[in-house]
VOPAGU-2260 file (C-alpha; in pm, 1 decimal, decimal comma):
REM VOPAGU-2260
SITE   aa  ch    i         X         Y         Z
SITE  UNK   A    0  -25437,2   -3670,2   -5120,3
SITE  UNK   A    1  -25790,5   -3578,5   -5275,8
SITE  UNK   A    2  -25646,3   -3730,4   -5613,7
SITE  UNK   A    3  -25582,0   -4076,0   -5432,1
SITE  UNK   A    4  -25953,2   -4072,6   -5269,8
SITE  UNK   A    5  -26101,6   -3996,6   -5615,7
SITE  UNK   A    6  -25903,7   -4285,3   -5779,9
SITE  UNK   A    7  -25983,1   -4522,8   -5492,2
SITE  UNK   A    8  -26328,9   -4441,0   -5552,2
SITE  UNK   A    9  -26347,2   -4459,8   -5905,0
SITE  UNK   A   10  -26166,7   -4834,5   -5867,9
SITE  UNK   A   11  -26399,5   -4936,8   -5612,9
SITE  UNK   A   12  -26714,7   -4832,3   -5842,3
SITE  UNK   A   13  -26530,0   -5008,4   -6138,2
SITE  UNK   A   14  -26493,2   -5323,4   -5894,0
SITE  UNK   A   15  -26870,5   -5317,2   -5783,1
SITE  UNK   A   16  -26975,3   -5307,1   -6153,3
SITE  UNK   A   17  -26706,1   -5587,5   -6281,3
SITE  UNK   A   18  -26765,4   -5846,0   -5992,8
SITE  UNK   A   19  -27103,3   -5768,4   -5867,0
SITE  UNK   A   20  -27250,1   -5612,5   -5569,4
SITE  UNK   A   21  -27237,3   -5920,4   -5304,3
SITE  UNK   A   22  -26872,9   -5973,5   -5413,4
SITE  UNK   A   23  -26802,4   -5607,2   -5324,4
SITE  UNK   A   24  -26979,4   -5615,1   -5022,5
SITE  UNK   A   25  -26788,9   -5912,6   -4907,8
SITE  UNK   A   26  -26469,2   -5788,8   -5023,7
SITE  UNK   A   27  -26489,1   -5451,9   -4865,0
SITE  UNK   A   28  -26299,9   -5528,7   -4535,0
SITE  UNK   A   29  -26015,0   -5619,9   -4770,9
SITE  UNK   A   30  -26044,5   -5296,4   -4964,5
SITE  UNK   A   31  -26037,0   -5116,5   -4637,5
SITE  UNK   A   32  -25734,1   -5252,9   -4526,1
SITE  UNK   A   33  -25561,6   -5221,5   -4842,5
SITE  UNK   A   34  -25658,0   -4842,8   -4856,3
SITE  UNK   A   35  -25539,3   -4814,1   -4505,4
SITE  UNK   A   36  -25203,5   -4954,8   -4599,8
SITE  UNK   A   37  -25164,7   -4721,9   -4889,0
SITE  UNK   A   38  -25249,4   -4445,9   -4683,4
SITE  UNK   A   39  -25006,8   -4525,2   -4416,5
SITE  UNK   A   40  -24725,3   -4575,5   -4659,2
SITE  UNK   A   41  -24813,7   -4235,4   -4837,2
SITE  UNK   A   42  -24795,7   -4064,4   -4537,2
SITE  UNK   A   43  -24464,4   -4248,5   -4405,8
SITE  UNK   A   44  -24302,4   -4172,7   -4724,7
SITE  UNK   A   45  -24376,5   -3798,0   -4713,7
SITE  UNK   A   46  -24276,3   -3787,9   -4344,5
SITE  UNK   A   47  -23931,8   -3938,1   -4377,7
């Protein structure tokens, strides 16, 4: 789980550097939704 967090943070930092800070701020809600979905799938897959 911690590894997933580090990967997500690395991707987020890279995203900010590549696209620019304003784009990252406006895209943050979409990123959070994407991370939430990934986490839900991750835990759902382990549960079943």
